[in-house]
Structures are given as C-alpha cells and as structure tokens.
Biopython code that builds the backbone (N, CA, C, O; Angstrom):
import numpy as np
from Bio.PDB.StructureBuilder import StructureBuilder

atoms = [
    (1, "UNK", "N", (-12.969, 51.920, 142.498)),
    (1, "UNK", "CA", (-12.198, 51.548, 141.644)),
    (1, "UNK", "C", (-11.152, 50.415, 142.491)),
    (1, "UNK", "O", (-10.413, 50.340, 143.472)),
    (2, "UNK", "N", (-11.738, 49.528, 141.210)),
    (2, "UNK", "CA", (-11.167, 47.463, 141.945)),
    (2, "UNK", "C", (-9.964, 47.597, 140.522)),
    (2, "UNK", "O", (-10.233, 48.162, 139.462)),
    (3, "UNK", "N", (-9.139, 47.180, 140.726)),
    (3, "UNK", "CA", (-8.411, 46.838, 139.505)),
    (3, "UNK", "C", (-8.549, 45.207, 139.499)),
    (3, "UNK", "O", (-8.551, 44.508, 140.512)),
    (4, "UNK", "N", (-8.618, 44.931, 138.696)),
    (4, "UNK", "CA", (-8.596, 43.117, 138.156)),
    (4, "UNK", "C", (-7.910, 42.328, 138.808)),
    (4, "UNK", "O", (-8.230, 41.153, 138.987)),
    (5, "UNK", "N", (-6.373, 43.122, 139.464)),
    (5, "UNK", "CA", (-5.599, 42.125, 140.349)),
    (5, "UNK", "C", (-4.942, 42.778, 140.207)),
    (5, "UNK", "O", (-4.666, 43.328, 139.141)),
    (6, "UNK", "N", (-4.267, 43.006, 141.679)),
    (6, "UNK", "CA", (-2.977, 44.111, 141.752)),
    (6, "UNK", "C", (-1.390, 42.987, 141.622)),
    (6, "UNK", "O", (-0.241, 43.180, 142.019)),
    (7, "UNK", "N", (-2.170, 41.565, 140.724)),
    (7, "UNK", "CA", (-1.113, 40.519, 141.013)),
    (7, "UNK", "C", (-1.077, 39.964, 142.080)),
    (7, "UNK", "O", (-0.580, 40.550, 143.041)),
    (8, "UNK", "N", (-1.473, 38.984, 142.173)),
    (8, "UNK", "CA", (-1.644, 37.976, 143.589)),
    (8, "UNK", "C", (0.299, 38.138, 144.083)),
    (8, "UNK", "O", (0.503, 38.512, 145.239)),
    (9, "UNK", "N", (1.213, 37.927, 143.428)),
    (9, "UNK", "CA", (2.592, 37.705, 143.607)),
    (9, "UNK", "C", (3.078, 38.935, 144.382)),
    (9, "UNK", "O", (4.011, 38.939, 145.185)),
    (10, "UNK", "N", (2.040, 40.356, 143.902)),
    (10, "UNK", "CA", (2.676, 41.410, 144.803)),
    (10, "UNK", "C", (1.511, 42.172, 145.813)),
    (10, "UNK", "O", (1.441, 43.364, 146.112)),
    (11, "UNK", "N", (0.859, 41.333, 146.116)),
    (11, "UNK", "CA", (0.023, 41.349, 147.378)),
    (11, "UNK", "C", (0.266, 41.627, 147.931)),
    (11, "UNK", "O", (1.304, 40.977, 147.813)),
    (12, "UNK", "N", (0.485, 42.342, 149.059)),
    (12, "UNK", "CA", (1.355, 43.246, 150.220)),
    (12, "UNK", "C", (2.329, 43.645, 150.348)),
    (12, "UNK", "O", (2.865, 43.877, 151.432)),
    (13, "UNK", "N", (2.939, 43.878, 148.905)),
    (13, "UNK", "CA", (4.471, 44.140, 148.482)),
    (13, "UNK", "C", (4.546, 45.756, 147.728)),
    (13, "UNK", "O", (3.853, 46.251, 146.838)),
    (14, "UNK", "N", (5.857, 46.372, 148.621)),
    (14, "UNK", "CA", (5.498, 47.842, 147.892)),
    (14, "UNK", "C", (6.094, 47.643, 146.893)),
    (14, "UNK", "O", (7.258, 47.244, 146.872)),
    (15, "UNK", "N", (5.233, 47.944, 145.645)),
    (15, "UNK", "CA", (5.850, 47.982, 144.240)),
    (15, "UNK", "C", (6.370, 49.018, 144.137)),
    (15, "UNK", "O", (5.957, 49.902, 144.888)),
    (16, "UNK", "N", (7.725, 49.416, 142.966)),
    (16, "UNK", "CA", (8.475, 50.043, 142.726)),
    (16, "UNK", "C", (8.249, 50.512, 141.021)),
    (16, "UNK", "O", (8.388, 49.582, 140.226)),
    (17, "UNK", "N", (7.927, 51.829, 140.455)),
    (17, "UNK", "CA", (7.535, 52.428, 139.446)),
    (17, "UNK", "C", (8.286, 53.465, 138.861)),
    (17, "UNK", "O", (8.689, 54.353, 139.612)),
    (18, "UNK", "N", (8.614, 53.530, 137.366)),
    (18, "UNK", "CA", (9.764, 54.268, 137.074)),
    (18, "UNK", "C", (8.715, 54.628, 135.188)),
    (18, "UNK", "O", (8.178, 54.002, 134.275)),
    (19, "UNK", "N", (9.011, 56.024, 135.622)),
    (19, "UNK", "CA", (8.022, 57.175, 134.621)),
    (19, "UNK", "C", (9.547, 57.782, 133.983)),
    (19, "UNK", "O", (10.303, 58.529, 134.604)),
    (20, "UNK", "N", (9.768, 57.254, 132.599)),
    (20, "UNK", "CA", (10.330, 58.068, 131.969)),
    (20, "UNK", "C", (10.228, 58.797, 130.732)),
    (20, "UNK", "O", (9.717, 58.400, 129.685)),
    (21, "UNK", "N", (10.959, 60.290, 131.050)),
    (21, "UNK", "CA", (10.496, 61.157, 129.473)),
    (21, "UNK", "C", (10.954, 61.447, 128.854)),
    (21, "UNK", "O", (11.987, 60.789, 128.723)),
    (22, "UNK", "N", (10.826, 62.434, 128.000)),
    (22, "UNK", "CA", (12.076, 62.765, 127.083)),
    (22, "UNK", "C", (11.757, 64.451, 126.621)),
    (22, "UNK", "O", (10.879, 64.926, 125.901)),
    (23, "UNK", "N", (12.728, 65.000, 127.277)),
    (23, "UNK", "CA", (12.819, 66.420, 126.968)),
    (23, "UNK", "C", (13.929, 66.797, 126.165)),
    (23, "UNK", "O", (15.010, 66.759, 126.752)),
    (24, "UNK", "N", (13.941, 67.095, 125.161)),
    (24, "UNK", "CA", (14.741, 67.001, 123.944)),
    (24, "UNK", "C", (16.393, 67.772, 124.710)),
    (24, "UNK", "O", (16.158, 68.819, 125.313)),
    (25, "UNK", "N", (17.256, 67.526, 124.711)),
    (25, "UNK", "CA", (17.538, 66.567, 124.186)),
    (25, "UNK", "C", (18.058, 65.231, 125.517)),
    (25, "UNK", "O", (18.697, 64.233, 125.184)),
    (26, "UNK", "N", (17.701, 65.455, 126.725)),
    (26, "UNK", "CA", (17.719, 64.680, 127.771)),
    (26, "UNK", "C", (15.927, 63.692, 128.427)),
    (26, "UNK", "O", (14.734, 63.927, 128.237)),
    (27, "UNK", "N", (16.880, 62.338, 129.400)),
    (27, "UNK", "CA", (15.879, 61.680, 129.612)),
    (27, "UNK", "C", (15.788, 61.920, 131.165)),
    (27, "UNK", "O", (16.665, 62.114, 132.007)),
    (28, "UNK", "N", (14.175, 61.825, 131.259)),
    (28, "UNK", "CA", (14.129, 62.084, 132.886)),
    (28, "UNK", "C", (13.003, 60.571, 133.478)),
    (28, "UNK", "O", (12.120, 59.849, 133.016)),
    (29, "UNK", "N", (13.879, 60.787, 134.935)),
    (29, "UNK", "CA", (13.185, 59.278, 135.334)),
    (29, "UNK", "C", (12.883, 59.672, 136.727)),
    (29, "UNK", "O", (13.719, 60.059, 137.543)),
    (30, "UNK", "N", (11.379, 59.515, 136.962)),
    (30, "UNK", "CA", (10.884, 59.592, 137.946)),
    (30, "UNK", "C", (10.860, 58.123, 138.785)),
    (30, "UNK", "O", (10.637, 57.155, 138.058)),
    (31, "UNK", "N", (11.033, 57.869, 140.030)),
    (31, "UNK", "CA", (10.943, 56.732, 140.814)),
    (31, "UNK", "C", (9.498, 56.887, 141.681)),
    (31, "UNK", "O", (9.436, 57.922, 142.345)),
    (32, "UNK", "N", (8.805, 56.352, 141.725)),
    (32, "UNK", "CA", (7.625, 56.183, 142.871)),
    (32, "UNK", "C", (7.642, 55.102, 143.503)),
    (32, "UNK", "O", (8.395, 54.341, 142.895)),
    (33, "UNK", "N", (7.136, 54.518, 144.577)),
    (33, "UNK", "CA", (6.743, 53.636, 145.136)),
    (33, "UNK", "C", (5.120, 53.683, 145.647)),
    (33, "UNK", "O", (4.507, 54.516, 146.315)),
    (34, "UNK", "N", (4.699, 52.358, 145.002)),
    (34, "UNK", "CA", (2.963, 52.641, 145.436)),
    (34, "UNK", "C", (2.734, 50.865, 146.325)),
    (34, "UNK", "O", (3.590, 50.001, 146.136)),
    (35, "UNK", "N", (1.935, 50.683, 146.915)),
    (35, "UNK", "CA", (1.282, 49.891, 147.741)),
    (35, "UNK", "C", (-0.074, 49.201, 147.508)),
    (35, "UNK", "O", (-0.637, 48.260, 148.067)),
    (36, "UNK", "N", (-0.478, 50.220, 146.212)),
    (36, "UNK", "CA", (-1.615, 49.520, 145.769)),
    (36, "UNK", "C", (-2.078, 50.498, 144.632)),
    (36, "UNK", "O", (-1.797, 51.688, 144.493)),
    (37, "UNK", "N", (-2.880, 49.661, 143.836)),
    (37, "UNK", "CA", (-2.702, 50.197, 142.213)),
    (37, "UNK", "C", (-3.499, 51.490, 142.274)),
    (37, "UNK", "O", (-3.387, 52.293, 141.349)),
    (38, "UNK", "N", (-4.655, 51.853, 143.770)),
    (38, "UNK", "CA", (-5.394, 53.232, 143.971)),
    (38, "UNK", "C", (-4.348, 53.929, 144.517)),
    (38, "UNK", "O", (-4.534, 55.126, 144.297)),
    (39, "UNK", "N", (-3.039, 53.681, 145.304)),
    (39, "UNK", "CA", (-2.138, 54.523, 145.831)),
    (39, "UNK", "C", (-1.036, 55.130, 144.451)),
    (39, "UNK", "O", (-0.387, 56.171, 144.550)),
    (40, "UNK", "N", (-1.024, 54.333, 143.361)),
    (40, "UNK", "CA", (-0.154, 54.673, 142.180)),
    (40, "UNK", "C", (-0.973, 55.678, 141.510)),
    (40, "UNK", "O", (-0.385, 56.749, 141.355)),
    (41, "UNK", "N", (-2.493, 55.614, 140.952)),
    (41, "UNK", "CA", (-3.174, 56.132, 140.777)),
    (41, "UNK", "C", (-3.034, 58.045, 140.849)),
    (41, "UNK", "O", (-2.659, 59.072, 140.284)),
    (42, "UNK", "N", (-3.706, 57.404, 142.080)),
    (42, "UNK", "CA", (-3.532, 59.062, 142.581)),
    (42, "UNK", "C", (-2.042, 59.632, 142.533)),
    (42, "UNK", "O", (-1.995, 60.860, 142.467)),
    (43, "UNK", "N", (-1.112, 59.129, 142.550)),
    (43, "UNK", "CA", (-0.130, 59.685, 142.141)),
    (43, "UNK", "C", (0.196, 60.111, 140.888)),
    (43, "UNK", "O", (0.503, 61.304, 140.893)),
    (44, "UNK", "N", (0.237, 59.689, 140.013)),
    (44, "UNK", "CA", (0.146, 59.680, 138.872)),
    (44, "UNK", "C", (-0.838, 60.804, 138.484)),
    (44, "UNK", "O", (-0.592, 61.517, 137.511)),
    (45, "UNK", "N", (-1.976, 60.976, 139.250)),
    (45, "UNK", "CA", (-3.017, 61.752, 138.487)),
    (45, "UNK", "C", (-2.848, 63.034, 139.264)),
    (45, "UNK", "O", (-3.568, 63.990, 138.974)),
    (46, "UNK", "N", (-1.873, 63.140, 140.316)),
    (46, "UNK", "CA", (-1.090, 64.420, 140.882)),
    (46, "UNK", "C", (0.011, 64.834, 139.949)),
    (46, "UNK", "O", (0.415, 65.996, 140.007)),
    (47, "UNK", "N", (0.553, 63.953, 139.060)),
    (47, "UNK", "CA", (1.386, 64.229, 137.954)),
    (47, "UNK", "C", (0.988, 64.989, 136.899)),
    (47, "UNK", "O", (1.672, 65.586, 136.068)),
    (48, "UNK", "N", (-0.580, 64.874, 137.062)),
    (48, "UNK", "CA", (-0.982, 65.426, 135.568)),
    (48, "UNK", "C", (-1.382, 63.915, 134.674)),
    (48, "UNK", "O", (-2.118, 64.043, 133.696)),
    (49, "UNK", "N", (-1.033, 62.946, 134.931)),
    (49, "UNK", "CA", (-1.027, 61.762, 134.140)),
    (49, "UNK", "C", (-3.087, 61.100, 134.180)),
    (49, "UNK", "O", (-3.771, 60.810, 135.161)),
    (50, "UNK", "N", (-3.438, 61.089, 132.742)),
    (50, "UNK", "CA", (-5.047, 60.450, 133.604)),
    (50, "UNK", "C", (-5.079, 59.113, 133.391)),
    (50, "UNK", "O", (-4.576, 58.673, 132.357)),
    (51, "UNK", "N", (-5.506, 58.491, 134.067)),
    (51, "UNK", "CA", (-5.878, 56.963, 134.420)),
    (51, "UNK", "C", (-6.541, 56.189, 133.126)),
    (51, "UNK", "O", (-7.445, 56.841, 132.604)),
    (52, "UNK", "N", (-6.358, 55.365, 132.729)),
    (52, "UNK", "CA", (-7.807, 55.213, 131.284)),
    (52, "UNK", "C", (-7.984, 53.605, 131.137)),
    (52, "UNK", "O", (-8.858, 53.154, 130.397)),
    (53, "UNK", "N", (-6.904, 52.559, 132.052)),
    (53, "UNK", "CA", (-7.531, 51.136, 131.720)),
    (53, "UNK", "C", (-6.964, 50.577, 132.826)),
    (53, "UNK", "O", (-6.432, 51.286, 133.679)),
    (54, "UNK", "N", (-7.022, 49.179, 132.929)),
    (54, "UNK", "CA", (-6.302, 48.111, 133.761)),
    (54, "UNK", "C", (-5.593, 47.547, 132.582)),
    (54, "UNK", "O", (-5.885, 47.920, 131.446)),
    (55, "UNK", "N", (-4.678, 46.667, 132.812)),
    (55, "UNK", "CA", (-3.877, 45.924, 131.978)),
    (55, "UNK", "C", (-4.141, 44.439, 132.133)),
    (55, "UNK", "O", (-3.952, 43.781, 133.155)),
    (56, "UNK", "N", (-4.624, 43.990, 130.920)),
    (56, "UNK", "CA", (-5.083, 42.914, 130.850)),
    (56, "UNK", "C", (-4.652, 41.994, 130.275)),
    (56, "UNK", "O", (-5.195, 40.894, 130.377)),
    (57, "UNK", "N", (-3.503, 42.203, 129.474)),
    (57, "UNK", "CA", (-2.509, 41.307, 128.261)),
    (57, "UNK", "C", (-2.249, 40.388, 128.952)),
    (57, "UNK", "O", (-1.457, 40.604, 129.869)),
    (58, "UNK", "N", (-2.864, 38.874, 128.773)),
    (58, "UNK", "CA", (-2.782, 37.788, 128.777)),
    (58, "UNK", "C", (-1.438, 37.160, 128.451)),
    (58, "UNK", "O", (-1.070, 36.069, 128.887)),
    (59, "UNK", "N", (-0.802, 37.878, 127.715)),
    (59, "UNK", "CA", (0.700, 37.269, 127.284)),
    (59, "UNK", "C", (1.808, 37.513, 128.169)),
    (59, "UNK", "O", (2.655, 36.680, 128.492)),
    (60, "UNK", "N", (1.740, 38.800, 128.566)),
    (60, "UNK", "CA", (2.298, 39.401, 129.235)),
    (60, "UNK", "C", (2.908, 39.043, 130.975)),
    (60, "UNK", "O", (2.040, 38.328, 131.477)),
    (61, "UNK", "N", (3.892, 39.254, 131.866)),
    (61, "UNK", "CA", (4.346, 38.612, 132.899)),
    (61, "UNK", "C", (3.466, 39.084, 133.747)),
    (61, "UNK", "O", (2.853, 40.149, 133.679)),
    (62, "UNK", "N", (3.398, 37.922, 134.883)),
    (62, "UNK", "CA", (2.407, 38.268, 135.820)),
    (62, "UNK", "C", (2.276, 39.313, 136.892)),
    (62, "UNK", "O", (1.241, 39.258, 137.557)),
    (63, "UNK", "N", (3.219, 40.334, 137.199)),
    (63, "UNK", "CA", (3.648, 41.207, 137.522)),
    (63, "UNK", "C", (2.885, 42.879, 136.973)),
    (63, "UNK", "O", (2.754, 43.985, 137.497)),
    (64, "UNK", "N", (2.534, 42.264, 135.675)),
    (64, "UNK", "CA", (1.920, 43.206, 135.055)),
    (64, "UNK", "C", (0.373, 43.529, 134.772)),
    (64, "UNK", "O", (-0.197, 44.510, 134.296)),
    (65, "UNK", "N", (-0.140, 42.085, 135.346)),
    (65, "UNK", "CA", (-1.207, 41.978, 134.910)),
    (65, "UNK", "C", (-1.890, 42.823, 136.016)),
    (65, "UNK", "O", (-1.238, 42.752, 137.058)),
    (66, "UNK", "N", (-3.195, 43.738, 136.143)),
    (66, "UNK", "CA", (-4.038, 44.675, 136.608)),
    (66, "UNK", "C", (-3.146, 46.029, 136.899)),
    (66, "UNK", "O", (-3.682, 46.729, 137.758)),
    (67, "UNK", "N", (-1.959, 46.543, 136.406)),
    (67, "UNK", "CA", (-1.559, 47.634, 136.835)),
    (67, "UNK", "C", (-2.316, 48.485, 135.537)),
    (67, "UNK", "O", (-2.729, 48.270, 134.397)),
    (68, "UNK", "N", (-2.220, 49.399, 136.351)),
    (68, "UNK", "CA", (-2.557, 50.765, 135.304)),
    (68, "UNK", "C", (-2.403, 51.075, 134.221)),
    (68, "UNK", "O", (-1.383, 50.571, 133.751)),
    (69, "UNK", "N", (-3.077, 51.848, 133.384)),
    (69, "UNK", "CA", (-2.236, 52.565, 132.191)),
    (69, "UNK", "C", (-2.773, 53.735, 132.639)),
    (69, "UNK", "O", (-3.552, 54.102, 133.519)),
    (70, "UNK", "N", (-1.778, 54.452, 131.312)),
    (70, "UNK", "CA", (-2.381, 56.377, 131.771)),
    (70, "UNK", "C", (-2.060, 56.863, 130.083)),
    (70, "UNK", "O", (-1.279, 56.388, 129.259)),
    (71, "UNK", "N", (-2.863, 57.816, 130.011)),
    (71, "UNK", "CA", (-3.203, 58.075, 128.727)),
    (71, "UNK", "C", (-1.920, 58.777, 127.824)),
    (71, "UNK", "O", (-1.562, 59.583, 128.683)),
    (72, "UNK", "N", (-1.398, 58.911, 127.180)),
    (72, "UNK", "CA", (-0.069, 59.684, 126.727)),
    (72, "UNK", "C", (1.106, 58.532, 126.830)),
    (72, "UNK", "O", (1.983, 58.572, 125.967)),
    (73, "UNK", "N", (1.163, 57.612, 127.740)),
    (73, "UNK", "CA", (2.272, 56.998, 128.546)),
    (73, "UNK", "C", (1.945, 55.339, 127.698)),
    (73, "UNK", "O", (0.846, 54.823, 127.496)),
    (74, "UNK", "N", (3.998, 54.541, 127.153)),
    (74, "UNK", "CA", (3.086, 53.722, 127.176)),
    (74, "UNK", "C", (3.753, 53.087, 128.707)),
    (74, "UNK", "O", (4.508, 53.565, 129.553)),
    (75, "UNK", "N", (2.870, 51.442, 128.517)),
    (75, "UNK", "CA", (2.955, 50.469, 129.633)),
    (75, "UNK", "C", (2.080, 50.397, 130.436)),
    (75, "UNK", "O", (1.181, 51.225, 130.584)),
    (76, "UNK", "N", (2.211, 49.581, 130.936)),
    (76, "UNK", "CA", (3.097, 48.915, 132.217)),
    (76, "UNK", "C", (4.138, 48.031, 131.198)),
    (76, "UNK", "O", (3.729, 47.375, 130.240)),
    (77, "UNK", "N", (5.503, 48.141, 131.581)),
    (77, "UNK", "CA", (6.663, 47.136, 131.479)),
    (77, "UNK", "C", (7.201, 46.758, 132.283)),
    (77, "UNK", "O", (7.576, 47.524, 133.170)),
    (78, "UNK", "N", (7.415, 45.712, 132.317)),
    (78, "UNK", "CA", (8.596, 45.287, 132.863)),
    (78, "UNK", "C", (9.992, 45.546, 133.355)),
    (78, "UNK", "O", (10.605, 44.702, 132.702)),
    (79, "UNK", "N", (11.004, 46.244, 134.175)),
    (79, "UNK", "CA", (11.664, 46.689, 134.170)),
    (79, "UNK", "C", (13.283, 46.089, 135.126)),
    (79, "UNK", "O", (14.402, 46.587, 135.241)),
    (80, "UNK", "N", (12.699, 44.916, 135.610)),
    (80, "UNK", "CA", (13.812, 43.930, 136.510)),
    (80, "UNK", "C", (13.343, 44.301, 138.199)),
    (80, "UNK", "O", (13.190, 43.575, 139.182)),
    (81, "UNK", "N", (13.236, 45.455, 138.034)),
    (81, "UNK", "CA", (13.122, 45.589, 139.682)),
    (81, "UNK", "C", (11.907, 46.571, 140.209)),
    (81, "UNK", "O", (11.526, 46.908, 141.330)),
    (82, "UNK", "N", (11.423, 46.911, 138.676)),
    (82, "UNK", "CA", (10.201, 47.916, 138.666)),
    (82, "UNK", "C", (9.185, 47.790, 137.664)),
    (82, "UNK", "O", (9.157, 46.813, 136.917)),
    (83, "UNK", "N", (8.134, 48.962, 137.588)),
    (83, "UNK", "CA", (6.947, 48.521, 136.256)),
    (83, "UNK", "C", (7.445, 50.039, 135.876)),
    (83, "UNK", "O", (7.600, 50.907, 136.735)),
    (84, "UNK", "N", (7.646, 50.215, 134.657)),
    (84, "UNK", "CA", (7.994, 51.759, 134.119)),
    (84, "UNK", "C", (7.060, 51.450, 133.228)),
    (84, "UNK", "O", (6.577, 50.363, 132.911)),
    (85, "UNK", "N", (6.765, 53.064, 132.682)),
    (85, "UNK", "CA", (6.300, 53.622, 132.188)),
    (85, "UNK", "C", (7.041, 54.599, 130.953)),
    (85, "UNK", "O", (7.965, 55.297, 131.371)),
    (86, "UNK", "N", (6.776, 54.693, 129.728)),
    (86, "UNK", "CA", (7.291, 55.963, 129.036)),
    (86, "UNK", "C", (6.576, 56.798, 128.410)),
    (86, "UNK", "O", (5.456, 56.487, 128.004)),
    (87, "UNK", "N", (7.157, 58.119, 128.207)),
    (87, "UNK", "CA", (6.661, 58.831, 127.201)),
    (87, "UNK", "C", (6.781, 58.054, 125.863)),
    (87, "UNK", "O", (7.614, 57.183, 125.610)),
    (88, "UNK", "N", (5.617, 58.611, 124.897)),
    (88, "UNK", "CA", (5.819, 58.378, 123.263)),
    (88, "UNK", "C", (6.725, 58.537, 122.890)),
    (88, "UNK", "O", (7.066, 57.668, 122.087)),
    (89, "UNK", "N", (7.954, 59.880, 123.187)),
    (89, "UNK", "CA", (8.807, 60.176, 122.513)),
    (89, "UNK", "C", (10.383, 59.371, 122.891)),
    (89, "UNK", "O", (11.413, 59.230, 122.231)),
    (90, "UNK", "N", (9.888, 58.857, 124.577)),
    (90, "UNK", "CA", (11.030, 57.955, 125.046)),
    (90, "UNK", "C", (11.004, 56.722, 124.264)),
    (90, "UNK", "O", (12.024, 56.159, 123.866)),
    (91, "UNK", "N", (9.846, 56.329, 124.060)),
    (91, "UNK", "CA", (9.577, 54.816, 123.611)),
    (91, "UNK", "C", (10.290, 54.322, 122.168)),
    (91, "UNK", "O", (10.848, 53.329, 121.702)),
    (92, "UNK", "N", (9.859, 55.810, 121.739)),
    (92, "UNK", "CA", (10.196, 55.712, 120.334)),
    (92, "UNK", "C", (11.651, 55.984, 120.075)),
    (92, "UNK", "O", (12.042, 55.463, 119.030)),
    (93, "UNK", "N", (12.377, 56.525, 120.609)),
    (93, "UNK", "CA", (13.741, 56.513, 120.892)),
    (93, "UNK", "C", (14.702, 55.477, 121.312)),
    (93, "UNK", "O", (15.802, 55.159, 120.861)),
    (94, "UNK", "N", (13.995, 55.034, 122.294)),
    (94, "UNK", "CA", (14.829, 53.584, 123.040)),
    (94, "UNK", "C", (13.992, 52.213, 122.223)),
    (94, "UNK", "O", (14.231, 51.147, 122.791)),
    (95, "UNK", "N", (13.335, 52.125, 121.352)),
    (95, "UNK", "CA", (12.736, 51.183, 120.869)),
    (95, "UNK", "C", (13.252, 51.182, 119.315)),
    (95, "UNK", "O", (12.839, 50.372, 118.485)),
    (96, "UNK", "N", (14.415, 52.420, 118.982)),
    (96, "UNK", "CA", (14.979, 52.588, 117.528)),
    (96, "UNK", "C", (16.340, 51.597, 117.389)),
    (96, "UNK", "O", (16.967, 51.553, 116.330)),
]
sb = StructureBuilder()
sb.init_structure("model")
sb.init_model(0)
sb.init_chain("A")
sb.init_seg("    ")
for serial, (resi, resn, name, xyz) in enumerate(atoms, 1):
    if name == "N":
        sb.init_residue(resn, " ", resi, " ")
    sb.init_atom(name, np.array(xyz, "f"), 0.0, 1.0, " ", f" {name:<3s}", serial, name[0])
structure = sb.get_structure()
C-alpha cells in the first residue's frame, strides 16, 4: 500500500492524530501517534475503521496531503499540532 506522499515535511517524523467521536451527550477523543501512513491505517483498522482512500485535495495544507481517509469519519483536518478525524455527528455538532 503506497501513500501518494506522507507529506515530505512529515517524512521521518512521528505525527499525532486525534479521532473525535460523539456519543450523546459527550465527545470522546482518542490520541494516536504514527510514523507512517501504513502504521496509522493498521491502528485505525484495529479500532474498527475502514480505510477508503488517500487525501489528495490540492487546496488543503501540505500536512494533509497523502493522509488516509476512513469510511464514516470526516477528515483529515488540521488541528494545530495533530491531524484530526471526526465522526459525522461530531462534525455536525462542532460545525453548527
């Protein structure tokens, strides 16, 4: 499995990820670290998320290029010091 680019600015660096899910009435945050896209995909698959594609939206910031996407989650999104994914309920609530 080859990513289009784990972002050349990230190569060789551990990246932090946040997965935010909503279970009424609370939000839960899972923090992950990964050195490669493959490692992140393995962790997410183990947690029950299905890999769907690699992000290639050219208008998004460089850190998001080549990051994986997962079915049922919105993202990847930049979170200042991490890459964030949100379940659809969280995205709807936080975007309102």
